[in-house]
N, C-alpha and C positions, 0 to 999 in steps of 0.2 A: 419473614428472615431473606426468602428470596431475590426481592429487591434491592439486599444486600450485598450479593456475591454477584460478580461479574466474571464471563471465560471470552476470556481474547481468545482466538484461532489462529492457528499455526500461521507464521508469513508475516500476521497481524501487529499493530503496537494499538496501544486503547492511549484516546489523550481523552487526560481525564478534567472534566467543565464546576467548576465547584459554583453555583448559583447564576451557572450560564456563562459564565469568566471560564477563563481557558486558565488552570492549574500550571504550574512549570514540574509536572508529573507527568511521566510516560511511563503507561504498564506493559511489561514483556508476553510476554506467551504464558495462558497456562489461568492459574481460577486466582483470583482477588475479591478484597473486600471493600467495602465501599461506604459512605456514610446515606440512606436508604431519602430520597427525598430531598439530598441536597447535594448532593452530587452525582453525575451523571457520567457517563464512556463511553466518544466516541471512534468505533475503529477506523485502524487508514490503513492498504495493505502497503508492504516497502517487500515481496518479494520483486527480482528482475524477473522482467518479463522477456521475454528472448522473441524478437520480428524479422522476417525474412523477407526481402525483394529482390527479384530479378530483373535487370533494364537490358537492354539489346538497344545501339545507339551502329551511325557508323563514322568513321573517321574522315580525316579531310582527302586522304586516295581513294575513299568507298568502300573501304574492308569494315565488316560485321565487326562491333565489338561487345560482350556480352561480359553483363557483371553481376556476379548477386554478393550482398549486403545485406551483413548481418548483423 
C-alpha cells in the first residue's frame, strides 16, 4: 500500500512516469495516489531562488563603479 502513496513536498512538482514514459500529468504539493509498479513520480524543484553578486570596475575616467546584481 505504501508504494501507491506519494508525497510531493512544498516548492516542488511531481512529474508522473507511466512505465518509464512521461505522462501529461503534473502533481502539485501534497499527498497523491499512483498505480504501484506502473507509475513513478520524479520531483522537480520550482521555487524561485535568489542569487546576488557584487562587482566593481573602472569607468573611462578611472572612477570606481560598484554594482550589486540580484
